[in-house]
N, C-alpha and C positions, 0 to 999 in steps of 0.2 A: 504494500500500500504506500503510495506516495506520501511524503510528509505533509502536504497540504490537504490531502483527502481526509474527510471525517466520516467515521462510521455513524450511520443514522439508525437508531433503534426506533421501532414503532410498536404500539400496543394494539393487540387484537383480542376480540372476545368471540367466543363460540358457545353454543348451547352445551349444557352439561350432559354429555353422552359418553358411553364407554369408548366409542371410536375417537371422540375429541380428546378424551383423557390420554389415549394412546398417542395421538398426534402431539399433544402438549408435552408428553414425556420425552419426546425427541428434541425438545428445546431446552436450553440451559435455564432460561427464566420462564417459568410457567406456574400457574396457580389455579386450583380448582376449588370451588366453594359451592355448597348446596343451598346457601341462603343469600339473598332472598329467593324463595322458590320461584322458578324451577331450578335455579342454580346456573352457574356459568363457568367457563374456563377462560383464563387470561393467558396470553402468550406475548412476551416482550422479546422481540427479535430484530436482528439486523438483516434477516433473510426475507424470503418471499412471503407474501400474504398466504396464510393457510386457506385451503378451500373453504368456502362458505363462511369465512370469518368476517366480522365487522370491525373496521379500524376504530379505535377509540381516539378521536381527535379532540381538540380543545372544545369543540361544540358538545362533545359527549362525555367529557371528563367528570361532569356532575353525577354520572352513573356509578362512579367508583365509590366503594365503601371506604371508611377510614382505614380498615385493615388492608384493602387493596392499595391505597395510597402509601401506607407504610411499606408494603411489599415492593412497590415500584421504587420508592425512595431507597430502600435497601439494595435493590438491584442496581440502581444508578451508582450508589456508593461503592459497590463491588467493582463496577466498571471503571470508575474514577481511580480507585486504589490500584487497579491493574495498570492503568495508563501511567500512573506515577511510578510504579515499580519497573515498568518496561522502558520508560523514557525519563530517567532521573535528570538527564541533562536539560530537560524542559522545565525543571523545577530547581533553579540555582539556589544556593545557599543552604543546601542540606535538608535534613529531616524537618527541622522547625518550620522552614518556609513551605515545604511540601505539605505539612499538616495544615498550615494556615490556608494554603491554596485549596486543599481538599475541603476544609471547613467552609470556605467562601463559596465553593462550587455547590456544596450540599445545601447551604443556606439559600442560595439562588434557586436551586431546584425546588426547595420547600416553598419559597415565596411564589414561584410559578404555579405550583400545585394549589397553594392556598388561594391565589387569584382566580384560578380556573374553577375552584370549588365554590367561590363566593357568588 
């Protein structure tokens, strides 16, 4: 991947079925929940849109539960931590500045989620 390319993750929702749980299991970031009934499966991926999935865009973010938002936040935190570990040269000044950068990125993500949920 070129240095200027950014990986874009998108969030998709599917009905809660055995098949869709199997599809979700193939993705690193996925979540299945039975409530509210009839339940749903979420997949956060940089790959292709799963068949019959609905993308959760900013217009639909209000459909996420607080637990879904925490899961998405944790998924993003894991991705950011990996980026820091893989490219420490992008975070000059050592660990302290890297932690500050991670904290700022996480706060920004939380603010974005809070704005979308409002």
